[in-house]
N, C-alpha and C positions, 0 to 999 in steps of 0.2 A: 174756426175763424182767429186770425190774428188778433193778438187780443190789443197793441197797441200802435197806431200809426200815427208817423209826422211824415208832411208834406210841405216842400216849399222850397225855390230856388234858397240854397246856401245852406238849408237845414242840416246838412253833414257836419258843419261847423258847431252845432250841439250834441253830436253823436258823446265827446266827455260827459256832459251832462243827464242825457240817458243813459248812459250804462252804470253811472256813478252808484245807485241805491241796490244794484244787484254785485256789488264786489263785494266779495268775501275773503276775509285778512286773510294773508297767504296763497289765495288763488287768484293765480290768473286769467286776465281775459286772451281768449285766443282771438287772433286775426286772421281769417283766410283770407286771401288777398288774390286774386287771379293774378298769373304770372306774367300777365300783358303789364301789369302797373311797375313793377319790376324796375327800379331806378327813375320813378317817374314821380312827380308831385305829389301825387293822391299820397302818397305812403307817409311824406312829411308831415302831412294833416293829420292822423292815425294817429291817435290820443294814447301813447302807452305810459304806464305808470308801476313802477314797481317791478315785480318778475314775468309783466306783460311778456307776448310772443306771437312774432307775426311769420305766419307759414306761407308763401308764396306758390297757388297751387295750379299745378299742371293740371291744364284745361285743353290740353293740346286735343284731344279726344274725350269724350265723356266721362264722368267720374267710373269707375270700377267698383265693386265689391272689398274687390283687395287694396283697393287705394284708400280708402274709405277705413278699413281696420288698420290697414299701416299708421294712418294717421290717429285714430285715436287709441290704438295698444302704444303707439309713442308717446303721446301725452300720458296716459296713464302710467307709463314708465317713469317717466320724468319728475312728472307734479302730484300723482297721485289724482289730485282731483282738482278741476277747473272750476274757474266763477261761468264760465259762458263763451260761446261760439260765435263771431262775429262774419258773415260773409259778403265780402265785397266783390262784387264781379256781374258776371253774364249768368244766365240759367245755369251752368253747369256747377260753379261756384258756389250760389246760393242751395244748390241741392247735396254738396256736397258737405257744407257747412249743417244742413239738417241733418245729414244722415249720422255728420261724426257727435251731435250732439245727443242723437238718440243712443249710438254703441257706447257712447259713456256711462251709460245707466243699462245697461243691455248687453245679456252675455251672450258669450258665442259670435256667428260672424254676422255680418250685414246681408248675407248672400242667405243668413235663416229666416229675414224679414222681407223677402220680396216676395209681397203679395197684397191681398187685402188686409187688413186688421189684424196681422199676427205680432205687431209691435204689444208689448204687455207694458213698461213701463216707460213714462214719462222720462225726454230728454232733458238735458241741464240747459238753460238759460240760451236762446239763440236770437242773433238779429241778421237780418237780410237786407243789403245795402246793393239794388241793380245799379251799374254801371250801363245796359241795355235795358232798352222794353221790349217786351213783347211776349218772353216767354210765360208769363203768370206765376213761376216761381215763387214768385216773392208773398203767394198766400195760397198756393196750391197746398192741397193736404196728399203729395206725393212726394216723393225724392227719386227719380229715377235712376237707375241703378241699372250697368252690364255687370251681371253676375257670370258666375260659371257654366250656365244652361242656357241662360233668358235673359231677355233686356226687358227690367219689369221693378216699378217703384214699390218705396215702403209708404203703401198707402194706409194711413192711420190716423186719429185724430188727435196723435201726440206728434202727429210730423209736423205743423204749421209753425210759424215762426210767432216767437213771445213778442217780438218788436220788428216793425220795418221803418227804414226811413227813406222816404221816393223826394229824392235830390235833383229835379231833370236836368240841372249845371252838370251831374257826372254824366251825362248821357251823351254832350254835344261832341262834335269834332268824330261821331261813331264811322267808321268809312262807312260808303253809301250802300254796297252790295250787302256789308252787314248789317246797316240798319234795316233794309230792304227785308232779308230772309229773317231774322228776330221777329220785327214789325210782321209779317205774313205768318206767323206762328199764332201770335196774337187775332189777326184777321181768321184765321183758319179756326180756330178755337169757338168762334162766334158764331160762324158757318157750322160745322159741327154741333154745337150746340143747342141752336137756336132751330135747326130741323133734325133736331132728335127725338126721341124715343119719352125718355126722360125729363123734356121739356118741362117746368113748372115755374109759376110766378115770380118767385124771387130770380133764379137765372138768369127768365126771359129778361128781367128789366136792366140786368147788369150786362149782357149779350147784346142789348138794341144799342146801347148806350154806347157800349166800344165797338161794335160795328159802326156806327155813327161817328164815331174820333178816328177811327181807321182810313172811314171814305174820306174826310174832311180832309187827313195829312198826305193821304199818297193817290187822288185823285185830283181833289180840288185847288191843295195848295201850288203854287207855282213853284215856288224857292222853297228851301228848306230853312226854318229860323227857330228862334227860342220858344216861341208856341207851337211850333211842330212837336218840338222834345217834350213841351207840358203834356201836352195831348196826347201822343203817343204815351209815355209814362200811364196817364191816366188811363189809357184803352186797358194796356197791360194790366192793371190790377182788375179793373172792370172785368178783361175777361177772362183772369183769374179765376174771378169770382164768382161767374157765371158757370165756368165748368167743375167747380167744389162744388155745386148744386146740382150738377148735372150729371155729364161726363164728356170725353168728347169722341171722336168716330174714324169712318174709312182711314183719312188721311194718314191719322197719328198710327194706327193700328198697322197700315203697311209701312211705315216710315220707321217705323221698330224694328222688323225684319231687315232694312238697308242699313241699320245703325248697328246692329248685332255683327253682321256678317263683315260690311264691307266701312265700318268708322265711320258712316255718314253722320255730317252736323246733324242734332235735330232741326233747326228751322230750314238747311237747304230742303235737306231731306222731306221735309213736309211741303216744301214747293215742287222740287218733283216730281211727288207724288197728286199733288192736288191740280198737276198741268193735266191730269190724265182720269178725272171722274167728274164729267158730265153725265155720267149714268146717274152717280149718284146725288151729286150738289149741283145742277147745271146752271142754275143764276149765279150762286156762290163761283163756280170757274169760268163763268164767261165774265163777271168781273174781275176775277183775280188777272185773268188774262190782260186787261185793259190797265188794270194797276201795273203789271210789269211791261208791259210796251210804253206808259207813259213814265215808268221811272227807269227806263232804258236798260231793263234788266235780262241780263241772258242764264236764262235754267239750262245746267247740266242736261243732256240725253244719252242715252246710251249707256249707261253704268251698269246695269245687268246684262249686257250683251258678252259673251262667252263664257258666263257662269254655268257647273255643270249641274246634275239633275241633283245632284248632294245638297251643293248651294243651295239651290233654288229651294230641297226642302227645309233645309237649317233655315231661311225665311220665311217659308210659308206656316211654319213651326212656332216660332216666335210670334208672327204675327195672330195667329189663330190664338194664339194663349191670352190676347188681351181678350177674354169673353167680355165684361161690362162695356168695351168700347164696340164691338159688333151689334151688341144686342140694343145701345142707342141707338145706334146708326139704321141698324134692320128690322129689328124687334125681335120676339122670343124667338123667333123660326128662322135667327138668323142662320144656323147651321145647315137649311136647306137653301137657301140663298147665294153664300158665300163658300161654295165647295174648293177645294182644295186643289183643282183643276181650274177654275175661274181664277183664282189670288194666281195661281202661275200666267198666266194668261195678262194678267195685269202685272206682275213685274216686270214678263218679257218686252214690256211695252217701255219701262223707263230706261 
């Protein structure tokens, strides 16, 4: 679990005070900031001291292992060691910060650690500051990366942040569609967790609360306001905690294949897949479609049209590689249920 959590409007203003005890003499704090904020007012509020460094993270596409290695190796060459890494942005930026933190203290390439419990050494001090709500990256024990052969996280007990700062003010004015797609990542976390075979009372307690908050902001509220930002940020946290103690399911597994082959962003990819999962989550999909309609969102379709057999097989192999997700969704005999043929038919619908 994350060691320390600060929540509240304006709490970003406490960042200098929060990280001060973790500064080591001569070793900078590195701020990985979503490139969206380059030239924006938020950057002027970053508490730079001494030889601190801001790196604007290019998250046009979700993080690749090569990008993680490039940043980590660059920091080692420039500074030797750094005091900490602060990730400010959406899920991709926070995942990048977690991965760079780990690679400052582990040898080789981040691709070597794509899987479950392969990381051997704790990373350096790391802080997550979300500016989008929904991914749960601020609390998850994974950092989702696209490697040379697969899209898979560095899932380990060393991955979670040392500290997170949850300031709903940072999530204000997010574009309508982006906010929905990211928020639905949280909603889908809840459905997959609550209907999964790994469910337990810890996971269930967080999942039920996150689901309730998602329903409030995406179904019951008529206009988006500050209260919605507050609630969605807490839904993201609770949804992330829910899957940290259970697992996600069909939508995420299939979405990973889309992302690996087509570069589809995680939130929108989950929405594209969820639209066709009535067989697995009938009540959740029905409610999801009501949310889509109420919020006037256009879910893309036909993205797999015209793909070759080879391309379909790449997506199928990536998706089927997510074994814990399938087991959570379909049980221990999942391989008898989700065959390559059945998964191919699902991809063809998207």
